[in-house]
N, C-alpha and C positions, 0 to 999 in steps of 0.2 A: 794247605792251598798251594805253598810252592811243591810238594810231591804228587798232589795228586791233581789240581787246575791248570798248572803251567805247561805238565805233558801233553794236557788235552789241548790248550790252545795251541801247542808248536803242532799236534797233529791235524787239528782240523783247520786252521787258520797259517801254517807255518811263519807267524812274525818275526821279520828281521830287525837288529838292533845296531846300530851304531855308535861310540862313544862311551860305551860302558864304563873304560877303565878310567872315566873323568870322576867316578864315583870313589872315595876313597874306601878301602877296606875297611874301617876302622876310624871311630871319631864323628862326631856331630857334620850334618851338614843340610842344608835344605835343599829339596828340590822345588823348583817352580814351574810349572807346567801349563801349556795351553791344554782346554777342555772341548772334546769334541763330541764326547759321547757318553753315556752311562761305563760301555765298555771299557772305557779309559781305568775303570776302577779295577779290573780283572786283569788288563794286559800289564800295568806299571808296574804295580806293587806283586804279581804275579812272576814276572821274568826278569825281575832284578835280584841279587843274591843276596844283596841287604834289605832287612824289613823296612818298610816306610810307614809312616805312621800319617794319614791325612784327617783332616777335620770334615768331618761327614754331618749333614741337618740330621736336626733330631727326627723329621717326619720318617728317614729310613729306617729308625727303631723302634717307632710307634707307630706305624700304620697295620690297620688290624686286619685279618684275612688270611689264607694261606701263603699268598705271595708277600704281605707284608712281614711274615714270620721269619719265610727264607729269605729275604732281605735282610731282614734284623739278623739272622743269625750268620749271614757272611760278613755283615761290616763289623761284627763283634769278633768274628772269628780271625779276620785279618787285624785286629787291635786297631780298628776307626775310633776316633772319639768324637761320640755326639754332641752338637751345640744347637743350645735353643735360638733361631733367629726371628721368633715374635719381637723382641724386642732390638732393634740394630744395635745400639751402642753398647748394651750388654751383652749379646753376642759378640761382637767384636772384640771386648775386653776378655770375654773368657776364652775365644779362639786363639787370642796373643798369649795368656797366660798359659794355655794347653800347650801351642807353641815352643814357648819357652823351656815347659818341663820337658819338654821330648829331647830338645837340644841339649839341657842339661844333663842326662841322663847318657849322651855321647850318642844320639841314636839319630835316624834320618825321619826330619818332618817335612812331609809332601805339602803342597798348596797348589790352587789353582787361581792365580791371580785375579782371572777376570771376573771372579766369584760364582759362576754359572755356567753354565754348558751355553757354546755358541748357536745361537737358533740355523745358523745357515752357512757355516764351515769358514767365517771370516774371523780373524782374530781383533777381540776389541779390547777397547784401554783396559789397563791393569787399575785394580781399585788400591787407592791406599790404605794403609794399614797393617794389615797382619803380617804379609811378607815382609815389608823395611824393617817395622819395629823390632821383629823377629830378628833378623839379620843385624840390627844395629845394637840392641840390646844386647845378644850372645857373642856377636864376632865371627860367628858361622859364615861359611863360606855357601855362596848361592847357585846351584846347578841349574840353567836353565834348561828345560826337556821340551822335545818338540813330540806330540803324537801325532801320526801321519796314518790319512785315511779311517779312523777308526770310526767317523761317522757314517761311513759306507758300509761297517761291519753290522753298528746298529744306528739308526737314524735314526734321529728324536722323538718318541715315542711309540717306537716300534717295540714290541716284547722279544720276538726270536731273531737271531742275528743272522746273517746273510752269510753263507761260507765262501762263496766265489771271490772274497777279498784277503788281499795281504796287505796285513796292516806293520805301519813300523813304529820304532821309536829312536828318536834321533836326540843324542845326549851330547851339551857343550861343555867347555870348559868351565871352572869354577870361575864366578865373580866374587874380586874382594871387594868389600864395602868396609874395612876396616879404617878409614881413613874418615869416615863421617859418626865412628861409634862415639856415641856419648849425645848425640844429636838426634836419638829417635822421637822426640818431642819437635822437631823444626818439620813444619808440614812441607815446604817446598825443598829440604834435602827428600822427606818421603816421596815426593813427585819423584825427583831426580831418579833415586836409585829402583823405583817400579818401574819408569819409562826404560830405564837401562837394560832392566829383565827383559822386558817386553820388545825392546828392538832384538835382543839375541834371541828370544821366541821368535820371532817373525822372521829373522834371518835363516834359523833353522827349518822352519817347517814352511817356507815358503809360502804362506796363507797371504791375504791382503789385511793390510791393517786399517781398522775403521777408528777414528778418536771419538767414539762414545762409549758409554758403557753398556755393556752386552743387554742389563737389563731394561736400559732404555730401548735398544733394537730390538727386545721382542716386546715388548709395549705397541711399538710403532707396526711392528710388523703384525702385530695382533689387531691395531686400530685399521690399518690396509685392508687387512682380511676382512673385518666387520665391514668395511666400506665396501668392497667387491662384492661379498656375501649381499650387502643390500642394494646395488645396483645390480645386480643377478636376479635379485627378485623382483625388483620392479620392471626390470625389463620384461622377465614373465610374463608378469600379472598385465602390464602392455600388450605383449604379445596375446595373452588369451582372451581380452578386451576387444583388441582386434578380431581376432578368429568369433567372437560371439557374433562381434556387430556385423561381420561378414554374411554370417550364416543366418542373421536373424536378413539382410538385406536379399540374401539368395529365398530364404522361406516366404517374404513379400512381394519379391518379384514372380517365385510361382504361385503364389495365391491369385498375382493379378492377372498372369495368363491364365487359368482356370476362369476365373469370372468374365474376362475375354472370349474364353472359347463357349462359356455357357449361352 
């Protein structure tokens, strides 16, 4: 990954990076990043010196077909951990246990607090759970990370990347939450920790912050698109009916003119 993919990314995209010195050369750390594009999974782990282990949804490892096998090979190759999200609570607990295990090995654990990719480039509310609980249970520093313009490299739903964009990574200073250690079961503390991290990501990324979950935003956008499609189809149907009515009136007028001439 770092020997082959990273040089290719540097050649074709010329990505820039700020604040890499904020990541310790050794010892455990948690990277908390915004999530704009599937390409985040390439740029962030490939360009950093240290290996970063992220939690990835199990579908990335089980999707059939050539694309599915290639995706699974990539995620396995970079050491990502599959988590089945079919049971929300069970998936969350599995992710937390996996994150704690990574930290206990003295490694770097990566997490996307939004829980999914942003549907429109905005920064959404961080989910309470994995990030805060792993941080408080282990005492590891949380390092905020902002991915910049990766959604322009590979917009959601687009398979092949755009090569005319230069993305970036901006890494903030470590956040210490040791003052809350042992309070990982207090939901108000978890919310406070998560919001503090999201504020730092917002400051680093310059994104507009929206205080709802990205999953809710995706549903809202899907519903709006569905309503817009329904309106468009209704309008097309009305226009077609109007054209048919106009054609019928013209045909009737022509027949009347023929009868009058006869």
